[in-house]
N, C-alpha and C positions, 0 to 999 in steps of 0.2 A: 240431879238426874234420877229418874225413877227406875225401879228394879227391872221392869219389862224392857226398857231401852238398853239398860246395861247388859241384860242377858242376850239381847239381839246382837249387840256389838261383840260380846264374848263368843257367841255361836258363829258369827260371821268370821271372826278371826281364826277360830279353830278349823273351820271349813277351808279357809284360805291356806293355812299351814298344812293341812292334810293334802290338799290339792297340789301345792308346790312340792311337798315331800314325795308324793307319788310320781309327779311328772319328772322330778329330778332323778329318782330311782330308775324310772323307765328309760330316761335318756342315757343312763349309764350301762344299760344292757347291750353289749356289743356282739355283733356276729363274729364268727371265726375269722373272717377276712379282715374285719376292722381291728381285731386283736393282733393279727399278724402284721398289719401295717403299723400299728402303734408300737409294736415290739421293735420294728426297724428304726422308728424315730428314736426310741429310748436307747437302742444299741449304738446309734451314731453319736448321741450326746455322751454316753458312758465312755466310749473309746476316746472321744475328743477330750474329755475331762482327765483322762489318764495319759494323754500325750501319744496315743496309739494311732499313728498316721494311717497304717493299713486298715485298721478297724474302722476308723472314722470315715474313710472314703470307700470302703468295701461295697456299700450299697448305694453309691452315687453313680448314676448312669454316665457313660463317657460323653454323651451329648447334652449333659446337664447345663442349664443356664439359671442363675439365681440373681435376684435383685434386692436391694435394700434402699432405705431412704437416704443414705449418705452418698452412694455412688451414682454417677450419671448414666451408666450403662450396666446391663446385666453382666455377671461374672461367670466365666467358664469353670469347669471342674479343675483344669490345670492351674488357672490363676488363683483359685481358692486354695489349692494344695500348696502352691508357691508361697502364698501369704501365710498359711498355717505353719509351714515348715520354717519360715523366717523367724517366727516368734515362739514356737513350741519349746525350745530349750530354755527360754527365759521366763516362761509363763507357767504358773500353777493355777489350777482351778480350785478355789477354796470351797465353793458349793454351787449347785445349780438346782433348779426346780422346774418341772414341766407340768402344765395343767391342760389336758385336752379339752377342747370345746366341742368340736364336731369332727366326725370322720365319715366320709361318703365313699362308698365303694360301688363301682358299676363295672362289672366284668373284670378286665385287666387294668383298670384305671382307679385311682383313689385320690381324694383330696383330704388333707388333714389340717384342721384349724386348731391352734393351741397357743397358750401363753407360755412365756419362758422368763426366767430370771437367773442370772448367774453373777458370781463375784470372782474376780481373778486378781492375782498379784504378779506383777512383772518385776523381776530382779535381774539386773545386769551390773556386775561389779558391785560398787557401793550404792548404786541407785536402786531404789525400790518404789513402786507405785501400785496402789490398790485401786481397783475400779470395779464398778458394778453396772450391769445393764439389765433392762427388762423390756419386753415388747411382745409382739405377736408374730406368729409365722403362719403362712399358708403354704403347704408343701404339696406338690403334685407327684404322685408315684405311678409307675407303670410296672406291670408284672412282666419280667423278661426272663425266659427260660425257668419259670416257676419261682422266681425270686423278686420281691418288691424292691424296686430301684427308684431313688429320688431322681426325678426328671427335671424338675424346676421348682422354684419357690419365690416367695415375696416375703421379706422380713421387714417389719416395721419396728424400729427401736425407739422407745419412748425417749424424748428429749429431756433427760433429767440429769443434771450434773451432780454426781456423787463424789 
């Protein structure tokens, strides 16, 4: 390979890296509203990880409906709370990680796309089971009396047996 061709490849690679770095940085500059919505997402996960029922459901709208790839029908807030309360005394969250992909805010409505991963341990009596999940969420928020509230979501859990 001659030197001129090698320099062209090197220059093209540098320009591509510079472009991707710039577009990634620009993609991470969020508006005040986007930051507010993401704060609600993180607050809900933080409360859930600590077993705080009130905190976990504080920003979920009473008319909430959410769906995942395991259940045949969307779940109401009450059903989600009942399921959560059934397991929270036996479950510890070992760790979780959230990676935002996109946040769209238009007026009093927002859509949040993000990746999640978490690892839990269930312990009841002498039985103990560890489990990990990862997937993607699309969450729909409405601003109700000045507060961002989760109104609906679609969760896709990657089918990976850990």
